[in-house]
N, CA, C and O atoms as a GROMACS GRO file, in nm:
protein
  620
    1MET      N    1 -12.097   2.896   7.774
    1MET     CA    2 -12.085   2.766   7.735
    1MET      C    3 -11.935   2.701   7.740
    1MET      O    4 -11.845   2.755   7.677
    2ILE      N    5 -11.908   2.570   7.825
    2ILE     CA    6 -11.795   2.579   7.844
    2ILE      C    7 -11.708   2.488   7.705
    2ILE      O    8 -11.590   2.458   7.723
    3GLN      N    9 -11.771   2.455   7.586
    3GLN     CA   10 -11.693   2.438   7.473
    3GLN      C   11 -11.619   2.542   7.414
    3GLN      O   12 -11.597   2.519   7.296
    4ARG      N   13 -11.572   2.654   7.456
    4ARG     CA   14 -11.533   2.776   7.378
    4ARG      C   15 -11.338   2.736   7.411
    4ARG      O   16 -11.283   2.675   7.502
    5ILE      N   17 -11.292   2.799   7.302
    5ILE     CA   18 -11.161   2.798   7.287
    5ILE      C   19 -11.065   2.840   7.408
    5ILE      O   20 -10.953   2.793   7.423
    6GLN      N   21 -11.127   2.941   7.499
    6GLN     CA   22 -11.070   2.987   7.616
    6GLN      C   23 -11.083   2.906   7.708
    6GLN      O   24 -11.004   2.908   7.803
    7THR      N   25 -11.187   2.814   7.702
    7THR     CA   26 -11.133   2.706   7.812
    7THR      C   27 -11.037   2.612   7.804
    7THR      O   28 -10.969   2.568   7.896
    8ILE      N   29 -11.035   2.591   7.716
    8ILE     CA   30 -10.906   2.499   7.659
    8ILE      C   31 -10.763   2.528   7.704
    8ILE      O   32 -10.679   2.454   7.753
    9PHE      N   33 -10.759   2.693   7.664
    9PHE     CA   34 -10.626   2.775   7.745
    9PHE      C   35 -10.637   2.780   7.900
    9PHE      O   36 -10.542   2.782   7.977
   10LEU      N   37 -10.750   2.780   7.929
   10LEU     CA   38 -10.761   2.802   8.085
   10LEU      C   39 -10.737   2.654   8.151
   10LEU      O   40 -10.681   2.638   8.259
   11PHE      N   41 -10.782   2.564   8.080
   11PHE     CA   42 -10.765   2.396   8.137
   11PHE      C   43 -10.607   2.395   8.128
   11PHE      O   44 -10.546   2.365   8.230
   12LEU      N   45 -10.539   2.424   8.015
   12LEU     CA   46 -10.400   2.419   8.020
   12LEU      C   47 -10.316   2.460   8.090
   12LEU      O   48 -10.207   2.410   8.120
   13ALA      N   49 -10.386   2.598   8.134
   13ALA     CA   50 -10.312   2.667   8.219
   13ALA      C   51 -10.336   2.578   8.390
   13ALA      O   52 -10.234   2.552   8.453
   14THR      N   53 -10.442   2.547   8.435
   14THR     CA   54 -10.437   2.468   8.530
   14THR      C   55 -10.358   2.320   8.545
   14THR      O   56 -10.304   2.280   8.647
   15VAL      N   57 -10.365   2.255   8.422
   15VAL     CA   58 -10.257   2.175   8.415
   15VAL      C   59 -10.130   2.184   8.421
   15VAL      O   60 -10.069   2.097   8.484
   16PHE      N   61 -10.070   2.275   8.366
   16PHE     CA   62  -9.948   2.352   8.390
   16PHE      C   63  -9.915   2.412   8.531
   16PHE      O   64  -9.798   2.433   8.561
   17ALA      N   65 -10.005   2.437   8.606
   17ALA     CA   66  -9.996   2.482   8.740
   17ALA      C   67  -9.970   2.355   8.834
   17ALA      O   68  -9.899   2.348   8.934
   18GLY      N   69 -10.040   2.268   8.779
   18GLY     CA   70 -10.069   2.147   8.858
   18GLY      C   71  -9.927   2.069   8.880
   18GLY      O   72  -9.879   2.011   8.977
   19ILE      N   73  -9.871   2.098   8.716
   19ILE     CA   74  -9.751   1.990   8.713
   19ILE      C   75  -9.665   2.061   8.827
   19ILE      O   76  -9.610   1.994   8.914
   20LEU      N   77  -9.656   2.196   8.824
   20LEU     CA   78  -9.543   2.253   8.937
   20LEU      C   79  -9.567   2.186   9.072
   20LEU      O   80  -9.465   2.188   9.140
   21PHE      N   81  -9.652   2.137   9.122
   21PHE     CA   82  -9.634   2.039   9.233
   21PHE      C   83  -9.552   1.929   9.249
   21PHE      O   84  -9.522   1.872   9.354
   22PHE      N   85  -9.522   1.907   9.140
   22PHE     CA   86  -9.461   1.767   9.079
   22PHE      C   87  -9.308   1.799   9.057
   22PHE      O   88  -9.215   1.723   9.080
   23THR      N   89  -9.303   1.932   9.007
   23THR     CA   90  -9.177   1.947   8.914
   23THR      C   91  -9.055   2.036   9.011
   23THR      O   92  -9.108   2.128   9.074
   24PRO      N   93  -8.890   2.022   9.034
   24PRO     CA   94  -8.829   2.096   9.067
   24PRO      C   95  -8.823   2.246   9.029
   24PRO      O   96  -8.813   2.254   8.906
   25VAL      N   97  -8.825   2.350   9.079
   25VAL     CA   98  -8.799   2.491   9.008
   25VAL      C   99  -8.677   2.549   8.951
   25VAL      O  100  -8.661   2.621   8.853
   26PHE      N  101  -8.554   2.474   9.078
   26PHE     CA  102  -8.437   2.468   9.014
   26PHE      C  103  -8.350   2.399   9.097
   26PHE      O  104  -8.385   2.356   9.207
   27SER      N  105  -8.254   2.388   9.056
   27SER     CA  106  -8.159   2.292   9.118
   27SER      C  107  -8.018   2.358   9.121
   27SER      O  108  -7.976   2.430   9.030
   28PHE      N  109  -7.939   2.321   9.248
   28PHE     CA  110  -7.807   2.365   9.242
   28PHE      C  111  -7.717   2.256   9.352
   28PHE      O  112  -7.762   2.176   9.434
   29ASN      N  113  -7.571   2.291   9.314
   29ASN     CA  114  -7.479   2.171   9.406
   29ASN      C  115  -7.446   2.296   9.496
   29ASN      O  116  -7.461   2.417   9.478
   30TYR      N  117  -7.389   2.211   9.611
   30TYR     CA  118  -7.324   2.294   9.701
   30TYR      C  119  -7.269   2.144   9.819
   30TYR      O  120  -7.335   2.069   9.890
   31VAL      N  121  -7.117   2.154   9.790
   31VAL     CA  122  -7.060   2.094   9.865
   31VAL      C  123  -7.052   1.978   9.810
   31VAL      O  124  -7.030   1.882   9.884
   32GLY      N  125  -7.066   1.961   9.678
   32GLY     CA  126  -7.112   1.819   9.607
   32GLY      C  127  -7.250   1.747   9.613
   32GLY      O  128  -7.280   1.638   9.565
   33GLU      N  129  -7.326   1.834   9.681
   33GLU     CA  130  -7.476   1.765   9.719
   33GLU      C  131  -7.580   1.810   9.591
   33GLU      O  132  -7.557   1.913   9.528
   34LEU      N  133  -7.655   1.754   9.569
   34LEU     CA  134  -7.738   1.803   9.427
   34LEU      C  135  -7.874   1.828   9.519
   34LEU      O  136  -7.944   1.734   9.556
   35MET      N  137  -7.903   1.964   9.550
   35MET     CA  138  -8.043   2.025   9.597
   35MET      C  139  -8.159   2.064   9.508
   35MET      O  140  -8.155   2.110   9.394
   36LYS      N  141  -8.220   2.048   9.552
   36LYS     CA  142  -8.367   2.099   9.448
   36LYS      C  143  -8.444   2.211   9.558
   36LYS      O  144  -8.452   2.204   9.681
   37LEU      N  145  -8.498   2.318   9.458
   37LEU     CA  146  -8.598   2.400   9.544
   37LEU      C  147  -8.738   2.365   9.459
   37LEU      O  148  -8.772   2.389   9.343
   38THR      N  149  -8.783   2.318   9.536
   38THR     CA  150  -8.967   2.293   9.476
   38THR      C  151  -9.036   2.366   9.563
   38THR      O  152  -8.980   2.430   9.652
   39ILE      N  153  -9.200   2.362   9.542
   39ILE     CA  154  -9.254   2.499   9.595
   39ILE      C  155  -9.304   2.458   9.748
   39ILE      O  156  -9.373   2.520   9.830
   40TYR      N  157  -9.222   2.294   9.755
   40TYR     CA  158  -9.267   2.276   9.906
   40TYR      C  159  -9.157   2.305  10.010
   40TYR      O  160  -9.174   2.295  10.132
   41GLY      N  161  -9.023   2.346   9.940
   41GLY     CA  162  -8.885   2.358  10.025
   41GLY      C  163  -8.763   2.331   9.957
   41GLY      O  164  -8.761   2.310   9.836
   42VAL      N  165  -8.661   2.330  10.029
   42VAL     CA  166  -8.545   2.286   9.932
   42VAL      C  167  -8.519   2.111   9.968
   42VAL      O  168  -8.488   2.088  10.085
   43LYS      N  169  -8.527   2.032   9.906
   43LYS     CA  170  -8.508   1.865   9.909
   43LYS      C  171  -8.340   1.885   9.869
   43LYS      O  172  -8.283   1.947   9.778
   44GLY      N  173  -8.289   1.791   9.997
   44GLY     CA  174  -8.159   1.734   9.993
   44GLY      C  175  -8.066   1.838  10.076
   44GLY      O  176  -7.943   1.830  10.077
   45ALA      N  177  -8.139   1.931  10.142
   45ALA     CA  178  -8.058   2.028  10.208
   45ALA      C  179  -7.998   1.958  10.352
   45ALA      O  180  -8.049   1.867  10.417
   46ASN      N  181  -7.906   2.012  10.370
   46ASN     CA  182  -7.818   1.941  10.519
   46ASN      C  183  -7.862   2.050  10.615
   46ASN      O  184  -7.911   2.160  10.588
   47GLU      N  185  -7.837   2.003  10.717
   47GLU     CA  186  -7.846   2.148  10.861
   47GLU      C  187  -7.793   2.243  10.893
   47GLU      O  188  -7.806   2.323  10.986
   48LEU      N  189  -7.693   2.226  10.760
   48LEU     CA  190  -7.630   2.378  10.768
   48LEU      C  191  -7.687   2.478  10.665
   48LEU      O  192  -7.639   2.586  10.634
   49LEU      N  193  -7.772   2.433  10.630
   49LEU     CA  194  -7.886   2.538  10.557
   49LEU      C  195  -8.012   2.549  10.654
   49LEU      O  196  -8.070   2.464  10.720
   50SER      N  197  -8.036   2.707  10.635
   50SER     CA  198  -8.191   2.663  10.718
   50SER      C  199  -8.296   2.701  10.662
   50SER      O  200  -8.381   2.783  10.699
   51PHE      N  201  -8.287   2.627  10.554
   51PHE     CA  202  -8.423   2.611  10.459
   51PHE      C  203  -8.530   2.540  10.507
   51PHE      O  204  -8.496   2.431  10.552
   52SER      N  205  -8.648   2.564  10.514
   52SER     CA  206  -8.754   2.496  10.581
   52SER      C  207  -8.882   2.516  10.468
   52SER      O  208  -8.893   2.599  10.378
   53ALA      N  209  -8.949   2.435  10.498
   53ALA     CA  210  -9.089   2.433  10.442
   53ALA      C  211  -9.167   2.609  10.446
   53ALA      O  212  -9.212   2.676  10.354
   54ALA      N  213  -9.159   2.633  10.567
   54ALA     CA  214  -9.176   2.775  10.570
   54ALA      C  215  -9.122   2.886  10.467
   54ALA      O  216  -9.180   2.981  10.413
   55TYR      N  217  -8.994   2.842  10.460
   55TYR     CA  218  -8.930   2.922  10.395
   55TYR      C  219  -8.988   2.900  10.221
   55TYR      O  220  -8.948   2.978  10.135
   56ALA      N  221  -9.043   2.835  10.201
   56ALA     CA  222  -9.117   2.826  10.046
   56ALA      C  223  -9.249   2.849  10.049
   56ALA      O  224  -9.302   2.855   9.938
   57LEU      N  225  -9.340   2.868  10.174
   57LEU     CA  226  -9.470   2.914  10.214
   57LEU      C  227  -9.510   2.993  10.094
   57LEU      O  228  -9.603   2.956  10.022
   58PRO      N  229  -9.443   3.096  10.075
   58PRO     CA  230  -9.524   3.198   9.951
   58PRO      C  231  -9.541   3.094   9.849
   58PRO      O  232  -9.657   3.066   9.821
   59LEU      N  233  -9.433   3.023   9.779
   59LEU     CA  234  -9.457   2.964   9.667
   59LEU      C  235  -9.551   2.862   9.657
   59LEU      O  236  -9.596   2.817   9.552
   60LEU      N  237  -9.576   2.830   9.764
   60LEU     CA  238  -9.702   2.691   9.803
   60LEU      C  239  -9.838   2.788   9.777
   60LEU      O  240  -9.935   2.745   9.715
   61LEU      N  241  -9.830   2.919   9.832
   61LEU     CA  242  -9.977   2.954   9.856
   61LEU      C  243  -9.996   3.024   9.733
   61LEU      O  244 -10.111   3.037   9.691
   62ILE      N  245  -9.866   3.086   9.648
   62ILE     CA  246  -9.938   3.122   9.522
   62ILE      C  247  -9.939   3.016   9.415
   62ILE      O  248 -10.002   3.037   9.311
   63ALA      N  249  -9.868   2.893   9.434
   63ALA     CA  250  -9.925   2.772   9.360
   63ALA      C  251 -10.031   2.723   9.364
   63ALA      O  252 -10.077   2.669   9.264
   64VAL      N  253 -10.116   2.729   9.507
   64VAL     CA  254 -10.247   2.690   9.510
   64VAL      C  255 -10.328   2.791   9.429
   64VAL      O  256 -10.378   2.740   9.329
   65LEU      N  257 -10.348   2.891   9.441
   65LEU     CA  258 -10.429   3.016   9.392
   65LEU      C  259 -10.401   2.979   9.214
   65LEU      O  260 -10.495   2.935   9.147
   66ILE      N  261 -10.276   3.002   9.157
   66ILE     CA  262 -10.260   2.976   9.050
   66ILE      C  263 -10.333   2.821   8.973
   66ILE      O  264 -10.342   2.808   8.851
   67VAL      N  265 -10.374   2.730   9.061
   67VAL     CA  266 -10.387   2.614   9.027
   67VAL      C  267 -10.542   2.649   9.014
   67VAL      O  268 -10.601   2.618   8.911
   68ALA      N  269 -10.614   2.719   9.128
   68ALA     CA  270 -10.729   2.737   9.147
   68ALA      C  271 -10.821   2.828   9.053
   68ALA      O  272 -10.925   2.795   8.996
   69ILE      N  273 -10.756   2.954   9.049
   69ILE     CA  274 -10.828   3.043   8.975
   69ILE      C  275 -10.862   3.015   8.815
   69ILE      O  276 -10.975   3.042   8.773
   70PRO      N  277 -10.758   2.960   8.726
   70PRO     CA  278 -10.813   2.932   8.621
   70PRO      C  279 -10.936   2.810   8.611
   70PRO      O  280 -11.021   2.803   8.522
   71ALA      N  281 -10.916   2.708   8.738
   71ALA     CA  282 -11.009   2.612   8.749
   71ALA      C  283 -11.122   2.680   8.756
   71ALA      O  284 -11.210   2.670   8.671
   72ILE      N  285 -11.129   2.752   8.852
   72ILE     CA  286 -11.296   2.834   8.865
   72ILE      C  287 -11.343   2.902   8.756
   72ILE      O  288 -11.459   2.902   8.713
   73THR      N  289 -11.215   2.982   8.698
   73THR     CA  290 -11.265   3.087   8.576
   73THR      C  291 -11.323   3.013   8.476
   73THR      O  292 -11.420   3.064   8.421
   74ILE      N  293 -11.289   2.913   8.442
   74ILE     CA  294 -11.356   2.792   8.321
   74ILE      C  295 -11.517   2.799   8.370
   74ILE      O  296 -11.597   2.843   8.287
   75PHE      N  297 -11.560   2.765   8.480
   75PHE     CA  298 -11.678   2.735   8.490
   75PHE      C  299 -11.741   2.888   8.518
   75PHE      O  300 -11.860   2.872   8.545
   76MET      N  301 -11.708   3.021   8.521
   76MET     CA  302 -11.762   3.138   8.531
   76MET      C  303 -11.806   3.208   8.373
   76MET      O  304 -11.804   3.328   8.343
   77TYR      N  305 -11.848   3.079   8.281
   77TYR     CA  306 -11.843   3.140   8.144
   77TYR      C  307 -11.965   3.220   8.072
   77TYR      O  308 -11.975   3.256   7.955
   78LYS      N  309 -12.055   3.237   8.182
   78LYS     CA  310 -12.120   3.340   8.189
   78LYS      C  311 -12.146   3.442   8.235
   78LYS      O  312 -12.250   3.507   8.224
   79LYS      N  313 -12.016   3.475   8.314
   79LYS     CA  314 -11.997   3.595   8.366
   79LYS      C  315 -11.841   3.631   8.297
   79LYS      O  316 -11.732   3.601   8.346
   80ARG      N  317 -11.864   3.699   8.179
   80ARG     CA  318 -11.713   3.688   8.054
   80ARG      C  319 -11.652   3.849   8.144
   80ARG      O  320 -11.530   3.857   8.133
   81GLU      N  321 -11.697   3.936   8.202
   81GLU     CA  322 -11.616   4.013   8.276
   81GLU      C  323 -11.546   3.956   8.374
   81GLU      O  324 -11.423   3.962   8.367
   82LEU      N  325 -11.599   3.900   8.465
   82LEU     CA  326 -11.566   3.831   8.566
   82LEU      C  327 -11.444   3.731   8.509
   82LEU      O  328 -11.343   3.709   8.576
   83GLN      N  329 -11.463   3.680   8.392
   83GLN     CA  330 -11.321   3.607   8.359
   83GLN      C  331 -11.202   3.670   8.322
   83GLN      O  332 -11.082   3.645   8.338
   84LEU      N  333 -11.281   3.774   8.258
   84LEU     CA  334 -11.123   3.908   8.230
   84LEU      C  335 -11.062   3.937   8.357
   84LEU      O  336 -10.940   3.947   8.357
   85LYS      N  337 -11.132   3.955   8.478
   85LYS     CA  338 -11.096   3.994   8.592
   85LYS      C  339 -10.984   3.883   8.684
   85LYS      O  340 -10.882   3.898   8.750
   86LEU      N  341 -11.061   3.782   8.647
   86LEU     CA  342 -10.987   3.668   8.698
   86LEU      C  343 -10.838   3.602   8.638
   86LEU      O  344 -10.750   3.546   8.704
   87SER      N  345 -10.841   3.632   8.471
   87SER     CA  346 -10.747   3.594   8.451
   87SER      C  347 -10.628   3.679   8.451
   87SER      O  348 -10.510   3.643   8.450
   88SER      N  349 -10.686   3.826   8.453
   88SER     CA  350 -10.572   3.888   8.477
   88SER      C  351 -10.524   3.878   8.628
   88SER      O  352 -10.405   3.895   8.656
   89LEU      N  353 -10.592   3.858   8.699
   89LEU     CA  354 -10.531   3.849   8.838
   89LEU      C  355 -10.422   3.711   8.857
   89LEU      O  356 -10.341   3.697   8.949
   90ASN      N  357 -10.455   3.594   8.716
   90ASN     CA  358 -10.389   3.510   8.737
   90ASN      C  359 -10.264   3.534   8.662
   90ASN      O  360 -10.167   3.461   8.684
   91ILE      N  361 -10.259   3.613   8.592
   91ILE     CA  362 -10.135   3.679   8.496
   91ILE      C  363 -10.022   3.746   8.630
   91ILE      O  364  -9.900   3.726   8.639
   92PHE      N  365 -10.104   3.824   8.717
   92PHE     CA  366 -10.043   3.930   8.859
   92PHE      C  367  -9.996   3.804   8.921
   92PHE      O  368  -9.877   3.815   8.952
   93LEU      N  369 -10.053   3.670   8.956
   93LEU     CA  370  -9.990   3.576   9.045
   93LEU      C  371  -9.869   3.505   8.974
   93LEU      O  372  -9.766   3.475   9.034
   94ASN      N  373  -9.889   3.484   8.857
   94ASN     CA  374  -9.790   3.422   8.815
   94ASN      C  375  -9.653   3.533   8.754
   94ASN      O  376  -9.536   3.494   8.745
   95ALA      N  377  -9.686   3.638   8.728
   95ALA     CA  378  -9.560   3.736   8.735
   95ALA      C  379  -9.490   3.742   8.872
   95ALA      O  380  -9.368   3.747   8.891
   96ALA      N  381  -9.598   3.738   8.974
   96ALA     CA  382  -9.550   3.773   9.139
   96ALA      C  383  -9.457   3.611   9.157
   96ALA      O  384  -9.342   3.629   9.195
   97LEU      N  385  -9.489   3.497   9.139
   97LEU     CA  386  -9.421   3.362   9.104
   97LEU      C  387  -9.306   3.396   9.032
   97LEU      O  388  -9.204   3.370   9.097
   98CYS      N  389  -9.290   3.429   8.954
   98CYS     CA  390  -9.166   3.438   8.865
   98CYS      C  391  -9.089   3.552   8.946
   98CYS      O  392  -8.971   3.517   8.949
   99GLY      N  393  -9.108   3.688   9.023
   99GLY     CA  394  -9.046   3.758   9.057
   99GLY      C  395  -8.993   3.694   9.172
   99GLY      O  396  -8.882   3.741   9.200
  100LEU      N  397  -9.045   3.576   9.276
  100LEU     CA  398  -9.029   3.535   9.385
  100LEU      C  399  -8.899   3.428   9.346
  100LEU      O  400  -8.791   3.403   9.399
  101ILE      N  401  -8.964   3.384   9.234
  101ILE     CA  402  -8.811   3.266   9.204
  101ILE      C  403  -8.692   3.363   9.154
  101ILE      O  404  -8.587   3.360   9.218
  102PHE      N  405  -8.705   3.454   9.038
  102PHE     CA  406  -8.581   3.486   9.014
  102PHE      C  407  -8.550   3.589   9.103
  102PHE      O  408  -8.428   3.588   9.122
  103LEU      N  409  -8.608   3.684   9.169
  103LEU     CA  410  -8.546   3.776   9.247
  103LEU      C  411  -8.530   3.758   9.375
  103LEU      O  412  -8.449   3.831   9.431
  104TYR      N  413  -8.606   3.654   9.457
  104TYR     CA  414  -8.588   3.618   9.584
  104TYR      C  415  -8.517   3.505   9.618
  104TYR      O  416  -8.408   3.510   9.676
  105TYR      N  417  -8.590   3.373   9.575
  105TYR     CA  418  -8.546   3.291   9.593
  105TYR      C  419  -8.363   3.217   9.509
  105TYR      O  420  -8.283   3.144   9.567
  106ALA      N  421  -8.353   3.269   9.373
  106ALA     CA  422  -8.240   3.217   9.317
  106ALA      C  423  -8.153   3.321   9.390
  106ALA      O  424  -8.065   3.274   9.463
  107SER      N  425  -8.164   3.457   9.380
  107SER     CA  426  -8.072   3.548   9.465
  107SER      C  427  -8.032   3.503   9.598
  107SER      O  428  -7.916   3.480   9.630
  108ASN      N  429  -8.127   3.493   9.668
  108ASN     CA  430  -8.092   3.436   9.816
  108ASN      C  431  -8.027   3.349   9.844
  108ASN      O  432  -7.958   3.363   9.945
  109VAL      N  433  -8.018   3.201   9.759
  109VAL     CA  434  -7.973   3.110   9.730
  109VAL      C  435  -7.789   3.138   9.714
  109VAL      O  436  -7.694   3.098   9.781
  110GLU      N  437  -7.800   3.215   9.605
  110GLU     CA  438  -7.681   3.236   9.550
  110GLU      C  439  -7.593   3.302   9.656
  110GLU      O  440  -7.480   3.260   9.680
  111ASN      N  441  -7.652   3.421   9.727
  111ASN     CA  442  -7.592   3.523   9.823
  111ASN      C  443  -7.554   3.411   9.981
  111ASN      O  444  -7.444   3.390  10.034
  112ARG      N  445  -7.665   3.367  10.013
  112ARG     CA  446  -7.633   3.289  10.099
  112ARG      C  447  -7.532   3.161  10.183
  112ARG      O  448  -7.488   3.135  10.294
  113ILE      N  449  -7.533   3.105  10.032
  113ILE     CA  450  -7.442   2.949  10.054
  113ILE      C  451  -7.358   2.984   9.926
  113ILE      O  452  -7.248   2.931   9.940
  114ASN      N  453  -7.366   3.050   9.811
  114ASN     CA  454  -7.302   3.049   9.705
  114ASN      C  455  -7.276   2.892   9.682
  114ASN      O  456  -7.207   2.827   9.760
  115PRO      N  457  -7.337   2.839   9.567
  115PRO     CA  458  -7.358   2.712   9.529
  115PRO      C  459  -7.270   2.729   9.401
  115PRO      O  460  -7.260   2.832   9.334
  116GLU      N  461  -7.202   2.598   9.377
  116GLU     CA  462  -7.134   2.591   9.272
  116GLU      C  463  -7.190   2.604   9.117
  116GLU      O  464  -7.122   2.659   9.030
  117THR      N  465  -7.318   2.548   9.092
  117THR     CA  466  -7.419   2.568   8.968
  117THR      C  467  -7.521   2.569   9.007
  117THR      O  468  -7.569   2.480   9.078
  118VAL      N  469  -7.565   2.647   8.977
  118VAL     CA  470  -7.757   2.664   8.983
  118VAL      C  471  -7.831   2.617   8.822
  118VAL      O  472  -7.775   2.653   8.718
  119HIS      N  473  -7.929   2.555   8.820
  119HIS     CA  474  -7.953   2.529   8.683
  119HIS      C  475  -8.134   2.516   8.708
  119HIS      O  476  -8.193   2.429   8.771
  120TYR      N  477  -8.182   2.616   8.645
  120TYR     CA  478  -8.316   2.630   8.623
  120TYR      C  479  -8.400   2.524   8.580
  120TYR      O  480  -8.376   2.494   8.463
  121MET      N  481  -8.492   2.454   8.632
  121MET     CA  482  -8.579   2.312   8.601
  121MET      C  483  -8.703   2.384   8.507
  121MET      O  484  -8.713   2.504   8.486
  122PHE      N  485  -8.783   2.290   8.462
  122PHE     CA  486  -8.892   2.337   8.415
  122PHE      C  487  -9.017   2.410   8.511
  122PHE      O  488  -9.090   2.501   8.472
  123GLY      N  489  -9.020   2.352   8.632
  123GLY     CA  490  -9.094   2.459   8.703
  123GLY      C  491  -9.060   2.594   8.727
  123GLY      O  492  -9.128   2.666   8.800
  124THR      N  493  -8.959   2.630   8.670
  124THR     CA  494  -8.945   2.800   8.655
  124THR      C  495  -9.004   2.862   8.544
  124THR      O  496  -9.022   2.984   8.547
  125TYR      N  497  -9.048   2.770   8.412
  125TYR     CA  498  -9.072   2.841   8.322
  125TYR      C  499  -9.211   2.828   8.314
  125TYR      O  500  -9.266   2.905   8.235
  126ILE      N  501  -9.301   2.732   8.393
  126ILE     CA  502  -9.436   2.710   8.433
  126ILE      C  503  -9.504   2.834   8.399
  126ILE      O  504  -9.577   2.853   8.301
  127PRO      N  505  -9.461   2.945   8.521
  127PRO     CA  506  -9.521   3.064   8.537
  127PRO      C  507  -9.508   3.161   8.412
  127PRO      O  508  -9.557   3.274   8.421
  128LEU      N  509  -9.454   3.127   8.312
  128LEU     CA  510  -9.448   3.200   8.227
  128LEU      C  511  -9.544   3.138   8.079
  128LEU      O  512  -9.603   3.204   7.994
  129ILE      N  513  -9.533   3.029   8.088
  129ILE     CA  514  -9.620   2.958   8.014
  129ILE      C  515  -9.784   2.978   8.060
  129ILE      O  516  -9.880   3.003   7.986
  130ASN      N  517  -9.783   2.962   8.170
  130ASN     CA  518  -9.950   3.034   8.215
  130ASN      C  519  -9.957   3.146   8.208
  130ASN      O  520 -10.073   3.188   8.210
  131MET      N  521  -9.870   3.228   8.198
  131MET     CA  522  -9.910   3.393   8.144
  131MET      C  523  -9.964   3.412   7.995
  131MET      O  524 -10.053   3.491   7.963
  132VAL      N  525  -9.905   3.339   7.924
  132VAL     CA  526  -9.908   3.302   7.759
  132VAL      C  527 -10.071   3.269   7.789
  132VAL      O  528 -10.169   3.342   7.773
  133LEU      N  529 -10.064   3.138   7.837
  133LEU     CA  530 -10.235   3.080   7.834
  133LEU      C  531 -10.316   3.174   7.856
  133LEU      O  532 -10.383   3.224   7.765
  134SER      N  533 -10.324   3.218   7.997
  134SER     CA  534 -10.402   3.328   8.032
  134SER      C  535 -10.416   3.442   7.918
  134SER      O  536 -10.530   3.476   7.887
  135VAL      N  537 -10.328   3.489   7.869
  135VAL     CA  538 -10.324   3.627   7.771
  135VAL      C  539 -10.420   3.561   7.665
  135VAL      O  540 -10.526   3.620   7.641
  136LEU      N  541 -10.395   3.458   7.609
  136LEU     CA  542 -10.481   3.415   7.496
  136LEU      C  543 -10.638   3.384   7.529
  136LEU      O  544 -10.728   3.411   7.450
  137ALA      N  545 -10.659   3.322   7.662
  137ALA     CA  546 -10.783   3.318   7.713
  137ALA      C  547 -10.877   3.420   7.709
  137ALA      O  548 -10.993   3.416   7.669
  138MET      N  549 -10.791   3.542   7.770
  138MET     CA  550 -10.812   3.684   7.781
  138MET      C  551 -10.888   3.744   7.657
  138MET      O  552 -10.993   3.809   7.659
  139ARG      N  553 -10.800   3.701   7.532
  139ARG     CA  554 -10.797   3.750   7.391
  139ARG      C  555 -10.953   3.722   7.321
  139ARG      O  556 -11.026   3.796   7.255
  140TRP      N  557 -10.969   3.579   7.368
  140TRP     CA  558 -11.093   3.511   7.331
  140TRP      C  559 -11.201   3.578   7.389
  140TRP      O  560 -11.284   3.633   7.317
  141VAL      N  561 -11.211   3.582   7.536
  141VAL     CA  562 -11.326   3.619   7.605
  141VAL      C  563 -11.356   3.753   7.568
  141VAL      O  564 -11.472   3.794   7.570
  142LYS      N  565 -11.253   3.833   7.530
  142LYS     CA  566 -11.301   3.982   7.460
  142LYS      C  567 -11.374   3.962   7.335
  142LYS      O  568 -11.479   4.024   7.316
  143LYS      N  569 -11.311   3.855   7.221
  143LYS     CA  570 -11.383   3.855   7.137
  143LYS      C  571 -11.513   3.773   7.143
  143LYS      O  572 -11.578   3.765   7.039
  144ASP      N  573 -11.562   3.707   7.261
  144ASP     CA  574 -11.672   3.669   7.275
  144ASP      C  575 -11.765   3.798   7.350
  144ASP      O  576 -11.887   3.796   7.336
  145ILE      N  577 -11.705   3.895   7.420
  145ILE     CA  578 -11.777   3.996   7.446
  145ILE      C  579 -11.870   4.091   7.331
  145ILE      O  580 -11.987   4.126   7.312
  146GLU      N  581 -11.704   4.107   7.254
  146GLU     CA  582 -11.748   4.188   7.139
  146GLU      C  583 -11.839   4.134   7.077
  146GLU      O  584 -11.937   4.206   7.059
  147LEU      N  585 -11.843   4.012   7.029
  147LEU     CA  586 -11.959   3.962   6.948
  147LEU      C  587 -12.088   3.960   7.004
  147LEU      O  588 -12.188   3.971   6.933
  148LEU      N  589 -12.094   3.944   7.152
  148LEU     CA  590 -12.206   3.930   7.219
  148LEU      C  591 -12.262   4.095   7.185
  148LEU      O  592 -12.381   4.116   7.163
  149LYS      N  593 -12.174   4.188   7.185
  149LYS     CA  594 -12.247   4.328   7.199
  149LYS      C  595 -12.272   4.357   7.052
  149LYS      O  596 -12.362   4.437   7.028
  150SER      N  597 -12.203   4.301   6.947
  150SER     CA  598 -12.273   4.356   6.832
  150SER      C  599 -12.406   4.271   6.754
  150SER      O  600 -12.465   4.304   6.651
  151VAL      N  601 -12.429   4.152   6.843
  151VAL     CA  602 -12.553   4.078   6.798
  151VAL      C  603 -12.663   4.172   6.901
  151VAL      O  604 -12.782   4.174   6.872
  152ASP      N  605 -12.617   4.243   7.011
  152ASP     CA  606 -12.717   4.300   7.073
  152ASP      C  607 -12.738   4.411   6.983
  152ASP      O  608 -12.858   4.437   6.978
  153ARG      N  609 -12.668   4.485   6.912
  153ARG     CA  610 -12.658   4.608   6.842
  153ARG      C  611 -12.770   4.585   6.737
  153ARG      O  612 -12.861   4.665   6.717
  154LEU      N  613 -12.753   4.458   6.668
  154LEU     CA  614 -12.890   4.412   6.562
  154LEU      C  615 -13.001   4.373   6.600
  154LEU      O  616 -13.077   4.329   6.513
  155ARG      N  617 -13.047   4.376   6.741
  155ARG     CA  618 -13.170   4.339   6.718
  155ARG      C  619 -13.260   4.451   6.772
  155ARG      O  620 -13.382   4.442   6.763
   0.00000   0.00000   0.00000
């Protein structure tokens, strides 16, 4: 059934992941110019920096998967075990996105161009929010599985 509580959590995870397409991940000042890293690349970059859309391609691919997986998972309500697996995959992809942002992109920007300041924006925290929402969805799916098993024992 689509009207279960885990559907709300999965829908919110889809919405937050969709917001990632419109918000910057982090911004930094370089020689007085404000630049923002989005999942599409660096906006406001001058020609001295060799950042391009291909540089942010892993972010874009993972972001597309992070939007698609919870949306697909909502409609797998009859296959609860598959819902659990897809939610765990979503958690893994969100953790990979966090790792890319913090360990690769932010450190790479700091090492390559030595910006004056780096500010993490709302887009940085969206994968963390999605992980929490996916864990909550998994918890409620497990409760549904346990409830169905207990009803089957009574028959």
